[in-house]
Every structure is written in C-alpha cells, then in structure tokens.
Kinemage of the C-alpha trace (Angstrom):
@kinemage 1
@onewidth
@group {chain A} dominant
@subgroup {mainchain}
@vectorlist {calphas} color= white
{ca met a 1} P -0.163 20.163 10.054
{ca pro a 2} L -3.527 20.392 8.255
{ca pro a 3} L -3.345 21.106 4.504
{ca thr a 4} L -3.396 24.825 3.776
{ca thr a 5} L -4.166 25.008 0.045
{ca ala a 6} L -7.219 23.879 -1.902
{ca arg a 7} L -5.095 21.399 -3.856
{ca ala a 8} L -3.601 19.966 -0.666
{ca arg a 9} L -7.014 19.697 0.974
{ca ala a 10} L -8.450 17.920 -2.072
{ca arg a 11} L -5.535 15.503 -2.078
{ca ala a 12} L -5.934 14.839 1.650
{ca glu a 13} L -9.661 14.195 1.232
{ca leu a 14} L -9.171 11.755 -1.647
{ca thr a 15} L -6.359 10.017 0.203
{ca ala a 16} L -8.713 9.567 3.155
{ca glu a 17} L -11.377 8.150 0.826
{ca ile a 18} L -8.906 5.684 -0.651
{ca thr a 19} L -7.674 4.488 2.732
{ca gly a 20} L -11.249 4.313 4.060
{ca leu a 21} L -12.313 2.051 1.199
{ca ala a 22} L -9.166 -0.009 1.651
{ca arg a 23} L -10.057 -0.554 5.314
{ca glu a 24} L -13.476 -1.770 4.180
{ca gln a 25} L -11.705 -4.235 1.895
{ca leu a 26} L -9.800 -5.580 4.890
{ca ala a 27} L -13.144 -6.607 6.378
{ca thr a 28} L -14.353 -8.348 3.221
{ca val a 29} L -11.346 -9.812 1.404
{ca gly a 30} L -8.544 -9.458 3.939
{ca ala a 31} L -5.163 -7.823 3.528
{ca ala a 32} L -3.986 -10.399 0.979
{ca gly a 33} L -6.932 -9.539 -1.278
{ca leu a 34} L -6.466 -5.783 -1.099
{ca ser a 35} L -6.658 -4.310 -4.592
{ca leu a 36} L -6.010 -0.787 -5.828
{ca arg a 37} L -8.108 -1.523 -8.894
{ca ala a 38} L -11.080 -2.486 -6.714
{ca val a 39} L -10.669 0.713 -4.699
{ca ala a 40} L -10.561 2.714 -7.933
{ca arg a 41} L -13.785 1.074 -9.110
{ca glu a 42} L -15.508 1.954 -5.849
{ca leu a 43} L -14.405 5.571 -6.284
{ca gly a 44} L -15.447 5.668 -9.933
{ca met a 45} L -11.891 6.556 -10.901
{ca ala a 46} L -9.385 5.161 -13.358
{ca ser a 47} L -6.759 2.947 -11.730
{ca ser a 48} L -4.053 5.254 -13.061
{ca ala a 49} L -5.511 8.127 -11.020
{ca val a 50} L -5.344 6.114 -7.779
{ca tyr a 51} L -1.760 5.101 -8.565
{ca arg a 52} L -0.802 8.773 -8.324
{ca tyr a 53} L -1.666 8.560 -4.634
{ca phe a 54} L -0.428 5.039 -3.943
{ca pro a 55} L 1.938 3.680 -6.622
{ca ser a 56} L 1.420 0.068 -5.507
{ca arg a 57} L -0.640 -2.164 -3.257
{ca asp a 58} L 2.325 -2.312 -0.881
{ca asp a 59} L 2.343 1.475 -0.537
{ca leu a 60} L -1.334 1.353 0.378
{ca leu a 61} L -0.732 -1.468 2.859
{ca thr a 62} L 2.068 0.507 4.471
{ca arg a 63} L -0.230 3.509 4.879
{ca leu a 64} L -2.936 1.329 6.450
{ca ile a 65} L -0.413 -0.251 8.810
{ca ile a 66} L 1.026 3.079 9.944
{ca asp a 67} L -2.465 4.532 10.383
{ca gly a 68} L -3.496 1.463 12.387
{ca tyr a 69} L -0.474 1.588 14.671
{ca asp a 70} L -0.938 5.318 15.180
{ca ser a 71} L -4.616 4.896 16.047
{ca leu a 72} L -3.772 2.121 18.502
{ca gly a 73} L -0.909 4.164 19.939
{ca glu a 74} L -3.190 7.153 20.470
{ca ala a 75} L -5.634 4.930 22.361
{ca ala a 76} L -2.861 3.641 24.631
{ca glu a 77} L -1.396 7.094 25.232
{ca gly a 78} L -4.821 8.565 25.943
{ca ala a 79} L -5.503 5.909 28.578
{ca asp a 80} L -2.313 6.582 30.545
{ca asp a 81} L -2.575 8.904 33.527
{ca pro a 82} L 0.945 9.676 34.810
{ca ala a 83} L -0.509 10.739 38.158
{ca ala a 84} L -2.028 7.286 38.822
{ca pro a 85} L -0.244 4.384 40.542
{ca pro a 86} L 1.860 2.226 38.191
{ca met a 87} L -0.413 -0.818 38.327
{ca thr a 88} L -3.462 1.347 37.601
{ca arg a 89} L -1.664 2.891 34.633
{ca trp a 90} L -0.561 -0.493 33.298
{ca leu a 91} L -4.061 -1.934 33.471
{ca ala a 92} L -5.627 1.157 31.884
{ca val a 93} L -3.238 0.984 28.922
{ca cys a 94} L -3.748 -2.756 28.438
{ca arg a 95} L -7.514 -2.365 28.567
{ca ala a 96} L -7.370 0.451 26.016
{ca val a 97} L -5.351 -1.744 23.640
{ca arg a 98} L -7.863 -4.562 24.036
{ca his a 99} L -10.818 -2.250 23.473
{ca trp a 100} L -9.209 -0.846 20.332
{ca ala a 101} L -8.584 -4.355 19.025
{ca arg a 102} L -12.179 -5.385 19.629
{ca asp a 103} L -13.466 -2.222 17.957
{ca his a 104} L -11.089 -2.596 14.967
{ca pro a 105} L -10.666 -6.369 14.515
{ca his a 106} L -9.674 -6.246 10.834
{ca glu a 107} L -7.114 -3.511 11.356
{ca tyr a 108} L -5.761 -5.402 14.367
{ca ala a 109} L -5.475 -8.523 12.211
{ca leu a 110} L -3.488 -6.515 9.652
{ca leu a 111} L -1.070 -5.432 12.383
{ca tyr a 112} L -0.768 -8.644 14.407
{ca gly a 113} L -2.267 -11.416 12.282
{ca ser a 114} L -0.769 -13.528 9.515
{ca pro a 115} L 1.862 -11.835 7.314
{ca val a 116} L 0.583 -10.666 3.940
{ca pro a 117} L 2.149 -12.822 1.196
{ca gly a 118} L 4.687 -10.863 -0.805
{ca tyr a 119} L 4.647 -7.825 1.489
{ca arg a 120} L 7.576 -6.695 3.622
{ca ala a 121} L 6.908 -3.803 5.993
{ca pro a 122} L 9.440 -0.969 5.604
{ca arg a 123} L 11.265 0.726 8.453
{ca asp a 124} L 8.764 3.569 8.110
{ca thr a 125} L 6.305 1.495 10.158
{ca val a 126} L 8.581 1.118 13.207
{ca pro a 127} L 7.983 4.455 15.008
{ca ala a 128} L 4.223 3.893 14.927
{ca ala a 129} L 4.560 0.203 15.821
{ca ile a 130} L 6.400 0.850 19.086
{ca arg a 131} L 4.031 3.467 20.475
{ca val a 132} L 2.208 1.033 22.775
{ca gly a 133} L 5.512 -0.422 23.967
{ca ala a 134} L 6.745 3.090 24.677
{ca val a 135} L 3.731 3.772 26.911
{ca leu a 136} L 4.224 0.541 28.867
{ca gly a 137} L 7.946 1.266 29.095
{ca arg a 138} L 7.205 4.738 30.440
{ca val a 139} L 5.040 3.220 33.172
{ca leu a 140} L 7.910 0.906 34.104
{ca gly a 141} L 10.509 3.689 34.026
{ca asp a 142} L 8.369 6.051 36.097
{ca ala a 143} L 7.862 3.298 38.685
{ca ala a 144} L 11.614 2.748 38.863
{ca arg a 145} L 12.357 6.447 39.294
{ca ala a 146} L 9.685 6.678 42.001
{ca gly a 147} L 11.317 3.833 43.936
{ca leu a 148} L 8.351 1.530 43.325
{ca leu a 149} L 10.250 -1.374 41.759
{ca pro a 150} L 12.179 -4.030 43.689
{ca pro a 151} L 15.979 -3.825 43.453
{ca ala a 152} L 17.436 -5.180 40.232
{ca thr a 153} L 19.489 -8.362 40.354
{ca gly a 154} L 22.301 -6.842 38.330
{ca arg a 155} L 22.175 -9.927 36.113
{ca ser a 156} L 23.126 -9.445 32.477
{ca thr a 157} L 21.313 -11.805 30.117
{ca gly a 158} L 22.543 -10.425 26.814
{ca ala a 159} L 19.141 -11.335 25.413
{ca val a 160} L 17.812 -7.811 24.898
{ca ser a 161} L 19.349 -5.331 22.481
{ca pro a 162} L 20.631 -2.122 24.083
{ca asp a 163} L 18.762 -0.300 21.316
{ca val a 164} L 15.497 -0.914 23.182
{ca thr a 165} L 16.751 0.412 26.530
{ca pro a 166} L 15.139 3.856 25.986
{ca leu a 167} L 11.872 2.133 25.074
{ca leu a 168} L 11.795 -0.206 28.080
{ca gly a 169} L 12.015 2.333 30.868
{ca gly a 170} L 15.363 3.982 30.157
{ca glu a 171} L 18.464 3.847 32.328
{ca his a 172} L 17.938 3.258 36.044
{ca pro a 173} L 19.594 1.054 38.695
{ca ala a 174} L 16.301 -0.838 39.170
{ca leu a 175} L 16.212 -1.744 35.458
{ca asp a 176} L 18.788 -4.320 34.458
{ca asp a 177} L 18.930 -6.762 31.529
{ca ala a 178} L 16.778 -9.296 33.357
{ca val a 179} L 14.028 -6.739 34.034
{ca arg a 180} L 14.108 -5.546 30.420
{ca ala a 181} L 13.846 -9.119 29.160
{ca arg a 182} L 10.761 -9.606 31.313
{ca ala a 183} L 9.375 -6.276 30.098
{ca leu a 184} L 9.803 -7.397 26.495
{ca leu a 185} L 8.060 -10.666 27.334
{ca ala a 186} L 5.212 -8.782 29.035
{ca trp a 187} L 4.789 -6.418 26.062
{ca ser a 188} L 4.525 -9.304 23.616
{ca ser a 189} L 2.247 -11.245 25.958
{ca val a 190} L -0.260 -8.389 26.107
{ca phe a 191} L -0.758 -8.775 22.357
{ca gly a 192} L -0.644 -12.561 22.553
{ca thr a 193} L -3.499 -12.567 25.050
{ca ile a 194} L -5.543 -10.138 22.957
{ca ser a 195} L -4.847 -12.091 19.755
{ca phe a 196} L -5.957 -15.380 21.319
{ca glu a 197} L -9.228 -13.761 22.363
{ca leu a 198} L -9.831 -11.893 19.109
{ca phe a 199} L -9.031 -14.841 16.849
{ca gly a 200} L -11.234 -17.260 18.810
{ca his a 201} L -8.592 -19.351 20.571
{ca phe a 202} L -10.082 -18.689 24.019
{ca thr a 203} L -13.642 -19.632 23.016
{ca gly a 204} L -15.207 -21.555 25.887
{ca ala a 205} L -12.047 -21.305 27.969
{ca ser a 206} L -13.073 -18.442 30.243
{ca ala a 207} L -16.332 -17.849 32.077
{ca asp a 208} L -15.531 -14.135 32.396
{ca pro a 209} L -13.210 -12.836 29.618
{ca asp a 210} L -12.952 -9.369 31.185
{ca ala a 211} L -11.861 -10.726 34.566
{ca phe a 212} L -9.476 -13.179 32.912
{ca phe a 213} L -7.870 -10.387 30.914
{ca asp a 214} L -7.426 -8.144 33.956
{ca asp a 215} L -5.919 -11.017 35.970
{ca ala a 216} L -3.535 -11.825 33.126
{ca met a 217} L -2.449 -8.199 32.792
{ca arg a 218} L -1.843 -7.959 36.546
{ca asp a 219} L 0.306 -11.085 36.347
{ca leu a 220} L 2.320 -9.531 33.513
{ca ala a 221} L 2.726 -6.328 35.511
{ca gly a 222} L 3.944 -8.402 38.453
{ca leu a 223} L 6.420 -10.100 36.132
{ca val a 224} L 8.195 -6.776 35.563
{ca gly a 225} L 7.981 -5.803 39.226
{ca leu a 226} L 4.858 -3.635 39.378
{ca arg a 227} L 2.596 -4.208 42.330
{ca asp a 228} L -0.875 -3.082 43.403
{ca ala a 229} L -0.774 0.300 45.083
C-alpha cells in the first residue's frame, strides 16, 4: 500500500533515496564496500539520521537484496504468458531473467555473485529469492496438468526436500522426485549460464551469445520434460 500520511510519504521518499545511492555504491565499490556513512555524506545528512532508517550496513544490504530479487521476480512473472505453450513460456522467462541481469549487472552480482564478507542473509530474503523459481515451477506444473510431460518414472531419489514440492510444479503423477531433481538442476543452471556470461567466463567462447543462450535454455527445458510445441 502507498503511504497515506505526509510523514509516511517523506519517510518512503528518503528511504528510496538511501537505497538508490546504495545501489550506486554497488557499481563503484561493490557490496563489500557499501557504507552507510558514505550514503549519509552523499545525502548531506548526519550518519545518525540515516541509522534511523537502516540501523546497520547489513540492514541496508538486506533491503537491497530483497528489492533486487523482487525486481527480478517481477520481470520473470511479467514475461510469462500462461496461454502460451510450455516451451515458449520457459524461454520467455529465461530471456527476461537474462535481460534483467544484463540491465542490472551490479544488483545481479549482489544476488548471485561472491558472498559479502561478514554478511548472512536473513530468512526475510527467501520469499523474494524464490520468485523466479516459482514461475519456472508453474510452467512445469501447468505442463504436467495439461498432459504435456512424459510419464514419471516413479523413482524416488531422496535428493530433493519435500518442502520445495509446491515450488517445483506441485503434486502431480507426472512429477516425481527424479523430475523435481532435474527441475532444481535446471533452475540453478539458468543462473549459472547467465552468471558465466555476465562475469566474462564465456568471452570468446560463443559466436552468437543470444543463440547459445536460447539453445541452452531449450536443453534445460528438455531436461525437465518440456518439448517444443
């Protein structure tokens, strides 16, 4: 809900200024160099005033991480068209994640790059962090319920926690432990492929990065049983 009082609106505006300047710091000094004092200087405020909004650097980092995951999740959700064939949906979501990463490289690095020394992300970040996985899982679950996945093997691997069953397509006879394990592998591999590209590990390795990415995403979709329509 948008703030309804003048005090709440002023607080929301200053919070947005603080987080905006912090995102600029990510581009210049990285997450490890993030400093509330430096943000306060940029705002022309006393450090003590900024601490009323974010009591510590870790609180500010947590806000940036949640905002980043939510922004990425919104991009993935916006790209998904439930009326499209499963493979089309999968590719559209993966492309949206890649485009977001390329448009927000420093925020992506905060989310999926090296851990920040001394920082431990709280559980508060989890709901935002799984939004992309939830979209990909919904594509898989919808395909299963539409009869567009091959029959499950019925094999139990014990490798995937039952806690992620709702995230990876839900309950359906076509979704067994083996399929969910492959879905978890595919989800992580989407980000692995994007990270390799964004952090320069694919430099010179592909003549056409866009075509390579699409081929890789189709292979991952095939891994979980999705096929071209």
